[in-house]
ZADODO-872595 format. One line per 3 residues: for each residue z, x, y of N, C-alpha, C. Coordinates in pm, whole numbers, padded with zeros to 5 digits. Each point is the difference from the previous one (the first is absolute). Example, Ala and Ser with C-alpha at 12.3 -4.5 7.8 and 13.67 -1.06 7.14 Angstrom:
2
00780 01319 -00569 00000 -00089 00119 00000 00090 00120 | -00072 -00035 00105 00006 00082 00119 00073 -00077 00109 $
end
This chain:
247
03992 11049 07738 -00032 -00067 -00126 -00095 -00114 00032 | -00107 -00015 -00081 -00100 -00103 00025 -00039 -00068 -00131 | -00041 -00125 00011 -00057 -00072 -00114 -00143 -00036 00035 $
-00093 00052 -00077 -00142 -00029 00019 -00051 -00059 -00130 | -00058 -00119 00008 -00042 -00072 -00120 -00152 -00002 -00015 | -00043 00008 -00124 -00142 -00016 -00034 -00009 -00110 -00106 $
-00121 -00037 -00034 -00018 -00107 -00097 00012 00047 -00144 | -00026 00129 -00023 00006 00052 -00137 00073 00133 -00004 | 00056 00033 -00117 00066 00128 -00019 -00097 00116 00015 $
-00125 -00027 -00035 -00101 00106 00007 -00010 00058 00141 | 00004 -00086 00101 -00013 00046 00139 00120 00086 00039 | 00120 -00035 -00049 00119 00076 00034 -00010 00146 -00045 $
-00088 00027 -00095 -00018 00136 -00049 -00116 00072 00069 | -00065 -00071 00093 -00113 00057 00071 00048 00103 00103 | -00068 00115 00007 00042 00106 00091 -00006 -00043 00146 $
-00102 -00078 00038 -00012 -00046 00138 00113 -00098 00035 | 00035 -00086 -00093 00111 -00093 00021 00129 00078 00019 | 00026 00096 -00084 00123 00077 00010 00004 00083 00129 $
-00116 00048 00043 -00005 00076 00125 00034 -00090 00119 | -00046 -00126 -00004 00032 -00093 00107 00150 -00028 00003 | 00058 -00024 -00117 00144 -00027 -00007 00079 00119 00053 $
-00038 00119 -00039 00068 00121 00047 -00014 00014 00151 | -00119 -00028 00053 -00021 00009 00144 00085 -00101 00076 | 00013 -00120 -00056 00082 -00103 00061 00146 00042 00003 $
00051 00048 -00113 00140 00044 -00006 00025 00117 00094 | -00095 00092 00009 00014 00116 00088 00004 -00043 00146 | -00084 -00098 00036 -00002 -00049 00137 00135 -00060 00038 $
00061 -00076 -00092 00131 -00060 00025 00106 00109 00014 | -00009 00100 -00085 00099 00109 00000 00003 00073 00134 | -00117 00014 00064 -00009 00078 00124 00015 -00084 00126 $
00031 -00127 -00015 00024 -00083 00119 00130 00043 00069 | 00008 -00016 00132 00124 00035 00070 00113 -00092 -00043 | 00125 00042 00022 00114 -00084 -00040 00001 -00130 00078 $
00055 -00106 -00058 00004 -00129 00070 00088 00007 00124 | -00037 -00078 00100 00073 -00003 00127 00074 -00132 00013 | 00127 00005 00040 00080 -00120 00017 -00026 -00067 00134 $
00070 -00111 00026 -00019 -00076 00123 00042 00079 00123 | 00088 00098 -00016 00044 00080 00113 -00092 00117 00030 | -00112 00007 -00073 -00094 00109 00022 00035 00128 -00071 $
00111 00000 -00073 00044 00117 -00075 -00037 -00016 -00148 | -00005 00112 -00074 -00029 -00011 -00145 00095 -00097 -00068 | -00055 -00084 -00085 00078 -00104 -00067 00079 00057 -00117 $
00116 -00063 -00027 00081 00039 -00115 -00044 -00071 -00128 | -00103 -00084 00009 -00048 -00074 -00116 -00056 00097 -00104 | 00051 -00009 -00122 -00043 00091 -00106 -00125 -00053 -00070 $
00001 -00127 -00038 -00115 -00060 -00069 -00090 -00066 00102 | -00124 00046 00007 -00096 -00052 00098 -00115 -00065 -00076 | -00016 -00131 00016 -00113 -00071 -00058 -00120 00013 00093 $
-00116 00023 -00057 -00121 00020 00080 -00080 -00129 00011 | -00053 -00024 00119 -00093 -00111 00020 -00138 00047 -00046 | -00051 -00059 -00107 -00121 00053 -00064 -00123 -00005 00092 $
-00034 -00114 00064 -00118 00000 00088 00008 00106 00109 | 00116 00013 00065 00015 00101 00105 -00011 00140 -00056 | 00060 00020 -00116 -00005 00132 -00064 -00144 00041 -00027 $
-00079 -00090 -00058 -00138 00034 -00036 -00087 00025 00122 | 00031 -00068 00110 -00080 00017 00121 00038 00125 00077 | 00128 00033 00001 00048 00109 00085 -00004 00136 -00069 $
00027 00002 -00130 00006 00127 -00072 -00139 00045 -00040 | -00018 00130 -00007 -00128 00057 -00042 00017 00076 -00131 | -00107 00003 -00077 00001 00068 -00128 -00044 00144 00013 $
-00019 00069 -00113 -00040 00141 00000 -00131 00025 00073 | -00088 -00102 00003 -00130 00018 00066 00003 -00032 00149 | 00116 -00040 00051 00012 -00029 00142 -00033 -00142 00038 $
-00045 -00081 -00095 -00034 -00140 00027 00123 -00087 -00019 | 00006 -00116 00069 00112 -00091 -00024 00008 -00035 -00148 | 00120 -00018 -00049 00016 -00032 -00142 -00066 -00133 -00036 $
-00009 -00092 00097 -00068 -00126 -00027 -00147 00025 -00033 | -00063 00096 00069 -00140 00032 -00029 -00013 00071 -00133 | 00094 00091 -00029 -00003 00070 -00128 00018 -00099 -00116 $
00084 -00100 00020 00020 -00101 -00103 -00128 -00082 -00020 | -00064 -00039 00109 -00125 -00075 -00010 -00107 00082 -00071 | -00008 00129 00033 -00098 00087 -00065 00030 00015 -00150 $
00128 00008 -00032 00040 00015 -00141 -00037 -00125 -00080 | 00025 -00118 00059 -00035 -00126 -00067 -00150 -00010 -00023 | -00078 00042 00101 -00145 -00004 -00013 -00049 00097 -00108 $
00067 00113 -00011 -00042 00101 -00097 00038 -00040 -00142 | 00122 -00050 -00019 00048 -00033 -00134 -00046 -00139 -00043 | -00027 -00086 00098 -00044 -00137 -00026 00106 -00082 -00072 $
00120 00017 00047 00111 -00079 -00052 00101 -00017 00113 | 00061 -00117 00006 00095 -00025 00107 00123 00088 -00015 | 00041 00060 00112 00116 00088 00004 00083 -00043 00121 $
00130 -00014 -00018 00085 -00045 00111 00126 00084 00011 | 00039 00026 00123 00128 00065 00026 00102 -00112 00017 | 00088 -00015 -00097 00092 -00115 -00001 00124 00023 00085 $
00057 00120 -00009 00122 00028 00076 00021 00151 00008 | 00080 00038 00097 00031 00141 00021 00134 00010 00073 | 00072 00106 -00027 00129 00021 00065 00029 00150 00001 $
00099 00038 00077 00043 00139 -00001 00150 00008 00027 | 00059 00109 -00043 00140 00029 00027 00008 00110 00105 | 00082 -00023 00101 00017 00097 00109 00149 00026 00016 $
00042 00124 -00016 00142 00032 00020 00038 -00023 00146 | 00123 -00045 00027 00043 -00024 00138 -00015 00126 00085 | -00023 -00018 00132 -00015 00117 00088 00123 00091 -00004 $
-00026 00128 00013 00106 00102 00009 00084 00008 -00127 | -00059 -00038 -00112 00069 00015 -00128 -00085 00088 -00092 | 00065 00053 -00101 -00068 00085 -00096 00002 -00067 -00136 $
-00101 00025 -00080 -00006 -00058 -00132 -00139 00011 -00057 | -00032 -00089 -00094 -00130 00006 -00064 -00031 -00133 -00065 | -00127 -00019 -00036 -00047 -00119 -00070 -00052 00043 -00136 $
00049 -00064 -00105 -00043 00031 -00137 -00085 -00115 -00053 | -00080 00030 -00103 -00092 -00102 -00051 -00014 00009 -00151 | -00049 -00110 -00055 -00034 -00006 -00143 -00115 -00097 -00017 $
-00099 00037 -00083 -00115 -00085 -00029 00000 -00032 -00149 | -00009 -00129 -00032 00002 -00045 -00139 -00141 -00029 -00049 | -00026 00030 -00127 -00135 -00016 -00056 -00105 00064 00090 $
00023 00127 00029 -00080 00070 00100 -00143 00026 -00046 | -00096 -00030 00088 -00139 00041 -00019 -00017 00146 00039 | 00076 00041 00100 00008 00139 00044 00140 00016 00060 $
00038 00119 00047 00139 00019 00045 00048 -00095 00109 | -00089 -00062 00075 00046 -00083 00112 -00045 -00146 -00008 | -00064 -00041 -00110 -00048 -00138 -00011 00030 -00055 -00138 $
00043 -00127 -00003 00029 -00063 -00127 00022 -00149 00015 | 00055 -00062 -00103 00019 -00145 -00001 00121 -00043 00080 | 00097 00090 00017 00120 -00030 00077 00052 00131 00058 $
00073 -00011 00111 00053 00120 00063 00125 -00034 00079 | 00086 00100 00016 00121 -00018 00079 00021 00119 00091 | 00050 -00028 00119 00041 00103 00095 00146 -00023 00034 $
00072 00109 00025 00140 -00013 00042 00029 00104 00108 | 00064 -00045 00108 00036 00088 00111 00145 00043 -00016 | 00022 00130 00004 00133 00056 -00021 00037 00085 00121 $
00107 -00039 00066 00049 00074 00115 00101 00102 -00049 | -00018 00126 00040 00083 00107 -00054 -00007 00122 00091 | 00108 00076 00003 00001 00123 00079 -00086 00108 -00064 $
-00036 -00020 -00128 -00088 00093 -00070 -00121 -00076 -00054 | -00106 00074 -00030 -00120 -00055 -00062 -00022 00073 -00132 | -00098 -00046 -00080 -00026 00072 -00127 -00034 00148 00020 $
-00048 00037 00117 -00025 00142 00026 00130 00079 00002 | 00106 -00061 00056 00130 00065 00008 00079 -00014 -00130 | -00013 -00115 -00064 00076 -00029 -00122 -00095 -00062 -00102 $
-00059 00079 -00089 -00103 -00049 -00093 00041 -00120 -00083 | 00129 -00018 -00027 00044 -00114 -00082 -00025 -00134 00068 | -00022 00002 00131 -00027 -00125 00071 -00137 -00057 -00035 $
-00091 00087 -00045 -00135 -00047 -00034 00003 -00092 -00123 | 00057 00042 -00114 00006 -00092 -00115 00087 -00122 00029 | 00104 00014 00081 00082 -00115 00036 -00085 -00106 00069 $
-00082 00043 00097 -00085 -00094 00071 -00105 -00064 -00089 | -00063 00080 -00084 -00104 -00052 -00088 00057 -00099 -00101 | 00116 00030 -00055 00061 -00089 -00099 00048 -00129 00066 $
00040 00009 00127 00040 -00120 00072 -00123 -00087 00029 | -00112 00063 00038 -00124 -00075 00022 -00046 -00064 -00131 | 00019 00069 -00112 -00034 -00055 -00131 00088 -00122 -00030 $
00128 00011 00031 00091 -00113 -00019 -00045 -00120 00083 | -00042 00024 00122 -00044 -00108 00089 -00118 -00075 -00060 | -00094 00073 -00056 -00116 -00065 -00063 00044 -00084 -00118 $
00093 00050 -00080 00042 -00069 -00122 00098 -00114 00027 | 00095 00022 00091 00109 -00097 00020 -00034 -00108 00102 | -00102 00020 00081 -00049 -00100 00094 00107 -00051 00098 $
00073 00089 00065 00096 -00049 00099 -00074 -00071 00113 | 00064 -00098 00060 -00063 -00076 00109 00051 00046 00136 | 00125 00050 00003 00060 00039 00127 00077 00131 -00019 $
00029 00067 00110 00068 00129 -00007 00146 -00017 -00042 | 00071 -00094 00061 00143 -00019 -00025 00034 -00148 00015 | 00116 -00042 -00047 00039 -00140 00020 00000 -00040 00148 $
00037 00093 00087 00006 -00030 00144 -00137 -00028 00058 | -00106 00049 -00065 -00136 -00019 00052 -00069 -00124 -00055 | 00067 -00074 -00088 -00058 -00123 -00055 00000 -00107 00108 $
-00114 -00061 00031 -00005 -00102 00105 00090 -00119 -00031 | 00062 -00058 00101 00087 -00116 -00023 -00069 -00114 -00074 | -00129 -00020 00025 -00073 -00108 -00066 -00004 00020 -00151 $
-00019 00125 -00045 -00001 00030 -00143 00139 -00021 -00058 | 00100 00045 00073 00138 -00012 -00046 00042 -00147 -00015 | -00033 -00080 00100 00040 -00141 -00003 -00075 -00078 -00108 $
-00126 00034 -00020 -00076 -00067 -00106 00061 00029 -00136 | 00031 00125 -00027 00059 00036 -00128 00139 -00062 -00015 | 00076 -00002 00111 00133 -00061 -00005 -00009 -00148 -00038 $
-00100 -00070 00057 -00015 -00143 -00030 -00032 -00023 -00147 | -00081 00088 -00059 -00032 -00012 -00141 00123 00024 -00087 | 00076 00103 00034 00118 00035 -00079 00105 -00111 00012 $
00020 -00052 00121 00098 -00106 00020 -00037 -00125 -00079 | -00129 -00031 -00004 -00045 -00117 -00075 00026 00018 -00149 | -00024 00121 -00051 00026 00027 -00142 00149 -00005 -00031 $
00080 00061 00090 00144 00006 -00023 00065 -00138 00012 | -00054 -00083 00087 00057 -00134 00021 -00009 -00084 -00126 | -00098 00026 -00084 -00017 -00076 -00124 00093 00041 -00111 $
00086 00098 00028 00090 00050 -00103 00127 -00083 -00012 | 00023 -00091 00095 00119 -00086 00002 00130 00080 00010 | -00008 00118 00059 00118 00082 00021 00060 -00029 00138 $
00127 00035 00022 00062 -00021 00131 -00077 00071 00111 | 00012 -00050 00124 -00076 00053 00113 00026 00148 00023 | 00128 00043 -00016 00030 00141 00024 -00066 00090 -00104 $
-00011 -00050 -00124 -00068 00077 -00105 -00150 00004 00027 | -00056 -00112 00043 -00142 -00005 00034 -00031 00098 00112 | 00089 00008 00100 -00021 00093 00112 00000 00144 -00048 $
00093 00035 -00091 00005 00136 -00054 -00124 00030 -00084 | -00044 -00098 -00078 -00120 00018 -00081 -00121 00024 00089 | -00007 -00076 00108 -00113 00013 00092 -00004 00138 00063 $
00115 00046 00049 00004 00132 00064 -00029 00111 -00099 | 00049 -00015 -00124 -00027 00101 -00101 -00147 00010 -00036 | -00063 -00114 -00017 -00142 -00001 -00033 -00086 00047 00118 $
00044 -00033 00121 -00074 00043 00119 00008 00153 00014 | 00116 00055 -00028 00016 00146 00006 -00089 00067 -00104 | -00006 -00057 -00119 -00087 00054 -00104 -00146 -00007 00042 $
-00041 -00111 00059 -00137 -00017 00047 -00035 00105 00104 | 00090 00023 00096 -00026 00099 00105 -00012 00140 -00059 | 00081 00029 -00102 -00009 00130 -00064 -00131 00020 -00074 $
-00055 -00109 -00053 -00125 00009 -00077 -00122 00022 00090 | 00002 -00053 00122 -00118 00008 00086 00010 00109 00105 | 00115 00067 00012 00022 00102 00103 -00010 00139 -00062 $
-00087 00083 00052 -00023 00132 -00057 00129 00080 -00013 | 00079 00007 00104 00118 00086 -00002 00105 -00044 -00101 | -00001 -00128 -00037 00100 -00051 -00094 -00053 -00009 -00143 $
-00128 00026 -00020 -00056 -00007 -00135 00045 00120 -00085 | 00029 -00020 -00129 00021 00114 -00089 -00132 00077 -00015 | 00006 00130 00020 -00121 00081 -00010 -00051 -00003 -00143 $
-00124 -00043 -00019 -00053 -00024 -00134 -00030 00128 -00078 | -00007 00113 00070 -00045 00123 -00065 00113 00100 -00019 | 00096 00004 00093 00108 00096 -00008 00097 -00032 -00113 $
00049 00104 -00065 00096 -00017 -00109 00127 -00067 00052 | 00046 -00100 -00071 00118 -00073 00042 -00029 -00114 00095 | -00121 -00007 00050 -00044 -00108 00090 00094 -00023 00117 $
00032 00104 00079 00080 -00023 00121 -00081 -00083 00098 | 00067 -00067 00093 -00077 -00070 00103 -00075 00103 00084 | -00103 -00046 00067 -00080 00091 00083 00086 00062 00109 $
00089 -00078 00061 00086 00055 00106 00096 00105 -00057 | 00052 -00023 -00120 00090 00097 -00063 -00075 00129 -00031 | -00121 -00013 -00052 -00080 00118 -00032 -00034 00079 00125 $
-00037 -00069 00108 -00034 00068 00126 00120 00078 00051 | 00118 -00059 -00007 00121 00069 00046 00026 00124 -00086 | -00021 -00013 -00130 00024 00113 -00090 -00099 00113 00025 $
-00127 -00035 00014 -00102 00102 00024 00024 00068 00134 | 00035 -00078 00102 00027 00058 00130 00114 00100 -00004 | 00105 -00034 -00074 00115 00090 -00013 -00038 00126 -00076 $
-00074 -00017 -00111 -00040 00115 -00081 -00090 00095 00075 | -00087 -00053 00086 -00098 00082 00071 00048 00043 00138 | 00120 -00039 00037 00052 00038 00131 -00075 -00063 00115 $
-00044 -00125 -00019 -00076 -00071 00103 00093 -00090 00080 | 00004 00020 00129 00080 -00087 00085 -00070 -00134 00016 | 00071 -00106 -00035 -00051 -00134 00025 -00125 -00037 -00076 $
-00018 00046 -00124 -00117 -00041 -00077 00006 -00152 -00018 | -00106 -00066 00040 00000 -00146 00000 -00141 -00052 -00028 | -00009 -00099 -00086 -00127 -00070 -00024 -00014 -00104 00111 $
-00103 00014 00083 -00010 -00085 00120 -00117 -00098 -00004 | -00087 00009 -00101 -00111 -00094 -00006 -00084 00021 -00124 | -00074 -00103 -00037 -00089 00011 -00115 -00111 -00103 00013 $
-00104 00020 -00077 -00107 -00099 -00011 -00060 00011 -00139 | -00037 -00114 -00056 -00059 -00004 -00134 -00122 -00089 00003 | -00112 00049 -00049 -00122 -00079 -00014 -00042 -00001 -00147 $
-00037 -00116 -00048 -00072 -00013 -00127 -00117 -00092 00028 | -00119 00040 -00035 -00116 -00080 00039 00015 -00144 -00051 | -00028 -00093 00090 00007 -00141 -00035 00135 -00064 00025 $
00106 00079 00021 00132 -00056 00023 00008 -00071 00134 | 00089 -00097 00008 00025 -00068 00128 00147 00013 00037 | 00067 00100 -00052 00142 00020 00028 00019 00063 00138 $
00126 -00002 00047 00033 00064 00126 -00030 00149 -00011 | -00028 00061 00116 -00035 00142 00001 00114 00088 -00045 | 00116 -00017 00056 00110 00090 -00027 00097 -00003 00116 $
00069 00110 00026 00099 00000 00105 00017 00137 00062 $
end
């Protein structure tokens, strides 16, 4: 998934601009899996790309470095174009599964104003169990709409947790309630906050009955006979956003 910005909407509809974006995404897709400190494939699912290194090292459809293709594109269109960010989802080594996607306000099937990817670990793929395909797409659609910041409460950084706790405690302290009641109020509100920002704990916005994402994944896995169906990562981009990537 990549975010490439231009100065006007008109350029985003240009065939050469779209070809560059597609070439960039394709180059990222075909990169080898990330390597950990031990020299073995990394278990990291969400991989953020270093843009300067990416543009210098990766080549486009014409065989030239992407940095040169970008410079040529800017010279041809005569408008500033920038690659703002890029990321990819990689399933852990020796596991089976798939990555699903959704593009919002699409200019074409793979480009639009916002997009979401979700990595699903499963003993089956949509080829084996066709119902997994709409499940993945609807989950990616939920990610774009619900804007989760982290995969699960356990993945929320301590700094985020402590900051939110301090805000809640300050609000609760002004209630003039006993300390034990304030403590319960704080924990209750903190639990609600974690559920709102964590993908697995969010009520699915599209599924009937709005089960949590983790509940829906368990149900789909059971229905499709998938051993260990698990949502293991996601990423959401909307052009211009400064939010966290995902989890």
